[in-house]
DSSP file (Angstrom, degrees, kcal/mol; ACC not computed):
  #  RESIDUE AA STRUCTURE BP1 BP2  ACC     N-H-->O    O-->H-N    N-H-->O    O-->H-N    TCO  KAPPA ALPHA  PHI   PSI    X-CA   Y-CA   Z-CA
    1    1 A M              0   0    0      0, 0.0     2,-0.1     0, 0.0     0, 0.0   0.000 360.0 360.0 360.0 143.8  112.8  105.0  102.3
    2    2 A D     >  -     0   0    0      1,-0.1     4,-2.3     4,-0.0     5,-0.2  -0.266 360.0 -93.3 -88.9 179.6  114.2  103.8  105.5
    3    3 A A  H  > S+     0   0    0      1,-0.2     4,-2.3     2,-0.2     5,-0.2   0.853 123.6  54.2 -63.4 -36.8  115.8  100.5  106.4
    4    4 A Q  H  > S+     0   0    0      2,-0.2     4,-2.4     1,-0.2    -1,-0.2   0.916 109.5  48.0 -63.9 -42.3  112.5   98.9  107.5
    5    5 A D  H  > S+     0   0    0      1,-0.2     4,-2.8     2,-0.2    -2,-0.2   0.916 111.0  50.9 -63.4 -42.9  110.9   99.8  104.2
    6    6 A E  H  X S+     0   0    0     -4,-2.3     4,-2.3     1,-0.2    -1,-0.2   0.897 110.7  49.2 -61.9 -40.0  113.8   98.4  102.3
    7    7 A A  H  X S+     0   0    0     -4,-2.3     4,-1.7     2,-0.2    -1,-0.2   0.909 111.9  48.3 -66.0 -41.7  113.6   95.2  104.3
    8    8 A L  H  X S+     0   0    0     -4,-2.4     4,-2.1     2,-0.2    -2,-0.2   0.913 110.9  50.9 -64.9 -42.7  109.8   94.9  103.7
    9    9 A I  H  X S+     0   0    0     -4,-2.8     4,-2.7     1,-0.2    -2,-0.2   0.920 107.5  53.9 -60.0 -43.8  110.3   95.5  100.0
   10   10 A S  H  < S+     0   0    0     -4,-2.3     4,-0.4     1,-0.2    -1,-0.2   0.869 111.3  45.7 -58.8 -37.7  113.0   92.8   99.8
   11   11 A R  H  < S+     0   0    0     -4,-1.7    -1,-0.2     1,-0.2    -2,-0.2   0.852 121.8  35.9 -73.7 -34.0  110.5   90.3  101.4
   12   12 A L  H >X S+     0   0    0     -4,-2.1     3,-1.7     1,-0.1     4,-1.0   0.729  93.5  83.5 -92.6 -23.6  107.6   91.3   99.1
   13   13 A I  T 3< S+     0   0    0     -4,-2.7     3,-0.4     1,-0.3     7,-0.3   0.807  90.2  50.5 -60.0 -35.5  109.3   92.0   95.8
   14   14 A D  T 34 S+     0   0    0     -4,-0.4    -1,-0.3     1,-0.2    -2,-0.1   0.691 117.0  41.3 -75.5 -16.4  109.4   88.4   94.5
   15   15 A H  T <4 S+     0   0    0     -3,-1.7    -1,-0.2     1,-0.2    -2,-0.2   0.460 110.1  59.1-108.4  -4.1  105.8   87.8   95.3
   16   16 A N     X  -     0   0    0     -4,-1.0     4,-2.3    -3,-0.4    -1,-0.2  -0.856  55.9-175.0-131.8  97.2  104.3   91.2   94.1
   17   17 A P  H  > S+     0   0    0      0, 0.0     4,-2.4     0, 0.0     5,-0.2   0.843  87.1  55.0 -62.1 -33.7  104.9   92.0   90.4
   18   18 A E  H  > S+     0   0    0      2,-0.2     4,-2.6     1,-0.2     5,-0.2   0.934 109.1  47.2 -64.2 -44.9  103.4   95.4   90.8
   19   19 A L  H  > S+     0   0    0      2,-0.2     4,-2.8     1,-0.2     5,-0.2   0.914 110.8  52.5 -61.7 -42.8  105.7   96.3   93.6
   20   20 A K  H  X S+     0   0    0     -4,-2.3     4,-2.4    -7,-0.3    -1,-0.2   0.925 111.2  46.4 -59.4 -45.5  108.7   95.0   91.6
   21   21 A T  H  X S+     0   0    0     -4,-2.4     4,-2.5     1,-0.2    -1,-0.2   0.914 113.4  49.1 -63.5 -43.7  107.7   97.2   88.6
   22   22 A L  H  X S+     0   0    0     -4,-2.6     4,-2.6     2,-0.2    -2,-0.2   0.911 112.2  47.4 -63.6 -43.2  107.2  100.2   90.8
   23   23 A V  H  X S+     0   0    0     -4,-2.8     4,-2.4     2,-0.2    -2,-0.2   0.912 112.7  49.0 -66.0 -42.7  110.5   99.8   92.6
   24   24 A E  H  X S+     0   0    0     -4,-2.4     4,-2.1    -5,-0.2    -2,-0.2   0.918 113.5  47.1 -62.9 -42.6  112.4   99.3   89.3
   25   25 A S  H  X S+     0   0    0     -4,-2.5     4,-2.8     2,-0.2    -2,-0.2   0.912 110.3  53.0 -63.7 -42.3  110.8  102.4   87.8
   26   26 A H  H  X S+     0   0    0     -4,-2.6     4,-2.2     1,-0.2    -2,-0.2   0.918 110.6  46.9 -59.8 -44.6  111.5  104.4   90.9
   27   27 A R  H  X S+     0   0    0     -4,-2.4     4,-2.1     2,-0.2    -1,-0.2   0.875 111.5  51.3 -65.8 -37.3  115.2  103.4   90.7
   28   28 A D  H  X S+     0   0    0     -4,-2.1     4,-2.5     2,-0.2    -2,-0.2   0.910 109.1  50.3 -66.4 -41.4  115.3  104.3   87.0
   29   29 A F  H  X S+     0   0    0     -4,-2.8     4,-2.7     1,-0.2    -2,-0.2   0.914 109.5  51.9 -61.3 -41.9  113.7  107.7   87.7
   30   30 A E  H  X S+     0   0    0     -4,-2.2     4,-2.6     2,-0.2    -2,-0.2   0.916 110.0  48.8 -59.6 -43.6  116.4  108.3   90.3
   31   31 A R  H  X S+     0   0    0     -4,-2.1     4,-2.0     2,-0.2    -2,-0.2   0.926 112.8  47.0 -62.7 -45.9  119.1  107.4   87.9
   32   32 A Q  H  X S+     0   0    0     -4,-2.5     4,-1.9     1,-0.2    -2,-0.2   0.901 112.8  49.3 -63.6 -41.1  117.7  109.7   85.2
   33   33 A L  H  X S+     0   0    0     -4,-2.7     4,-2.7     2,-0.2    -2,-0.2   0.911 107.9  53.9 -65.5 -41.7  117.3  112.5   87.7
   34   34 A D  H  X S+     0   0    0     -4,-2.6     4,-1.2     1,-0.2    -1,-0.2   0.904 108.2  50.7 -58.1 -41.4  120.9  112.1   88.9
   35   35 A E  H  < S+     0   0    0     -4,-2.0     4,-0.4     1,-0.2     3,-0.3   0.909 111.7  46.9 -62.9 -41.5  122.1  112.4   85.4
   36   36 A M  H >< S+     0   0    0     -4,-1.9     3,-1.2     1,-0.2    -2,-0.2   0.876 107.3  56.5 -69.8 -37.0  120.1  115.6   84.9
   37   37 A Y  H 3< S+     0   0    0     -4,-2.7    -1,-0.2     1,-0.3    -2,-0.2   0.771 100.0  60.9 -65.6 -25.1  121.3  117.1   88.1
   38   38 A R  T 3< S+     0   0    0     -4,-1.2    -1,-0.3    -3,-0.3    -2,-0.2   0.661  84.1  96.4 -76.4 -15.4  124.9  116.7   87.0
   39   39 A R  S <  S-     0   0    0     -3,-1.2     3,-0.1    -4,-0.4    -3,-0.0  -0.545  71.6-142.5 -76.7 138.2  124.3  119.0   84.0
   40   40 A P  S    S+     0   0    0      0, 0.0     2,-0.3     0, 0.0    -1,-0.1   0.856  83.9  15.7 -69.3 -33.2  125.4  122.6   84.6
   41   41 A H        -     0   0    0     -3,-0.0     2,-0.4    -5,-0.0    -3,-0.0  -0.993  68.0-149.2-141.6 146.9  122.4  124.0   82.6
   42   42 A L        -     0   0    0     -2,-0.3     2,-0.1    -3,-0.1    -6,-0.0  -0.928  16.4-130.4-116.0 141.1  119.2  122.6   81.3
   43   43 A T     >  -     0   0    0     -2,-0.4     4,-2.6     1,-0.1     5,-0.2  -0.307  37.8-100.6 -73.5 171.2  117.3  123.6   78.2
   44   44 A S  H  > S+     0   0    0      1,-0.2     4,-2.1     2,-0.2     5,-0.1   0.879 126.8  50.9 -63.9 -35.5  113.6  124.3   78.5
   45   45 A D  H  > S+     0   0    0      2,-0.2     4,-2.3     1,-0.2    -1,-0.2   0.902 111.1  47.9 -66.1 -40.5  112.8  120.9   77.2
   46   46 A E  H  > S+     0   0    0      2,-0.2     4,-2.5     1,-0.2    -2,-0.2   0.878 110.1  52.3 -67.5 -37.1  115.2  119.3   79.7
   47   47 A D  H  X S+     0   0    0     -4,-2.6     4,-2.1     2,-0.2    -2,-0.2   0.910 109.6  49.1 -64.0 -42.0  113.7  121.3   82.5
   48   48 A F  H  X S+     0   0    0     -4,-2.1     4,-2.2     1,-0.2    -2,-0.2   0.917 111.7  49.2 -61.3 -43.9  110.2  120.1   81.5
   49   49 A E  H  X S+     0   0    0     -4,-2.3     4,-2.8     2,-0.2    -2,-0.2   0.883 107.6  55.2 -63.8 -39.5  111.5  116.5   81.4
   50   50 A L  H  X S+     0   0    0     -4,-2.5     4,-2.3     1,-0.2    -1,-0.2   0.929 109.8  46.1 -58.4 -46.7  113.1  117.0   84.9
   51   51 A K  H  X S+     0   0    0     -4,-2.1     4,-2.2     2,-0.2    -2,-0.2   0.894 111.9  51.2 -64.6 -39.9  109.7  118.1   86.3
   52   52 A R  H  X S+     0   0    0     -4,-2.2     4,-2.5     1,-0.2    -2,-0.2   0.920 110.5  49.1 -63.6 -43.4  107.9  115.2   84.6
   53   53 A L  H  X S+     0   0    0     -4,-2.8     4,-2.7     2,-0.2    -2,-0.2   0.904 109.7  51.6 -62.9 -42.0  110.5  112.7   86.0
   54   54 A K  H  X S+     0   0    0     -4,-2.3     4,-2.3     2,-0.2    -1,-0.2   0.921 112.0  46.4 -60.8 -44.3  110.0  114.2   89.5
   55   55 A K  H  X S+     0   0    0     -4,-2.2     4,-2.6     2,-0.2    -2,-0.2   0.911 113.6  48.2 -65.1 -42.7  106.3  113.9   89.3
   56   56 A A  H  X S+     0   0    0     -4,-2.5     4,-2.3     2,-0.2    -2,-0.2   0.903 111.8  49.9 -65.1 -40.9  106.5  110.3   88.0
   57   57 A K  H  X S+     0   0    0     -4,-2.7     4,-2.3     2,-0.2    -2,-0.2   0.917 112.2  47.7 -63.5 -43.4  108.9  109.3   90.7
   58   58 A L  H  X S+     0   0    0     -4,-2.3     4,-2.4     2,-0.2    -2,-0.2   0.908 110.4  51.3 -65.0 -42.4  106.7  110.8   93.4
   59   59 A A  H  X S+     0   0    0     -4,-2.6     4,-1.7     1,-0.2    -1,-0.2   0.912 112.0  47.6 -61.3 -42.0  103.6  109.1   92.0
   60   60 A G  H  X S+     0   0    0     -4,-2.3     4,-2.4     2,-0.2    -1,-0.2   0.896 109.8  52.3 -65.1 -40.4  105.4  105.8   92.0
   61   61 A K  H  X S+     0   0    0     -4,-2.3     4,-2.7     1,-0.2    -2,-0.2   0.897 107.3  52.7 -63.4 -39.6  106.7  106.3   95.6
   62   62 A E  H  X S+     0   0    0     -4,-2.4     4,-1.9     2,-0.2    -1,-0.2   0.895 109.9  48.2 -63.3 -39.3  103.2  107.0   96.8
   63   63 A K  H  X S+     0   0    0     -4,-1.7     4,-2.1     2,-0.2    -2,-0.2   0.901 111.0  50.8 -66.8 -40.7  102.0  103.7   95.2
   64   64 A I  H  X S+     0   0    0     -4,-2.4     4,-2.6     1,-0.2    -2,-0.2   0.928 109.1  51.7 -60.4 -45.0  104.9  101.8   96.8
   65   65 A E  H  X S+     0   0    0     -4,-2.7     4,-2.5     1,-0.2    -1,-0.2   0.877 107.6  52.5 -61.0 -38.5  104.0  103.4  100.2
   66   66 A L  H  X S+     0   0    0     -4,-1.9     4,-1.7     2,-0.2    -1,-0.2   0.922 110.5  47.4 -63.7 -43.5  100.4  102.2   99.8
   67   67 A I  H  X S+     0   0    0     -4,-2.1     4,-1.0     1,-0.2    -2,-0.2   0.921 113.6  48.0 -63.6 -43.4  101.5   98.7   99.1
   68   68 A L  H >X S+     0   0    0     -4,-2.6     4,-1.2     1,-0.2     3,-0.5   0.892 107.4  55.8 -65.1 -38.8  103.9   98.7  102.1
   69   69 A A  H 3X S+     0   0    0     -4,-2.5     4,-1.1     1,-0.2     3,-0.3   0.868 103.2  55.8 -61.9 -36.5  101.2  100.1  104.4
   70   70 A Q  H 3< S+     0   0    0     -4,-1.7    -1,-0.2     1,-0.2    -2,-0.2   0.825 112.2  42.8 -63.9 -31.0   98.9   97.2  103.5
   71   71 A H  H << S+     0   0    0     -4,-1.0    -1,-0.2    -3,-0.5    -2,-0.2   0.585 103.9  64.0 -95.1 -11.7  101.6   94.8  104.6
   72   72 A R  H  <        0   0    0     -4,-1.2    -2,-0.2    -3,-0.3    -1,-0.2   0.823 360.0 360.0 -77.2 -31.1  102.7   96.6  107.8
   73   73 A A     <        0   0    0     -4,-1.1    -1,-0.2     0, 0.0    -2,-0.1   0.494 360.0 360.0 -71.5 360.0   99.3   96.2  109.4
């Protein structure tokens, strides 16, 4: 997300509980993914979890983008 999006999120987050939950989840997914990327090797279960986290993070980002688009207009 760019600086404008971050500024818009900062303005909306206290008034939009869904956005707050999505942003917190997105940040948590980023943290979990960063931890997994630091591992030299992943088991097949960890690889599956990595893919699940990526999909969940992307789905959340798309929802965040929809909320932001509604407020940009």
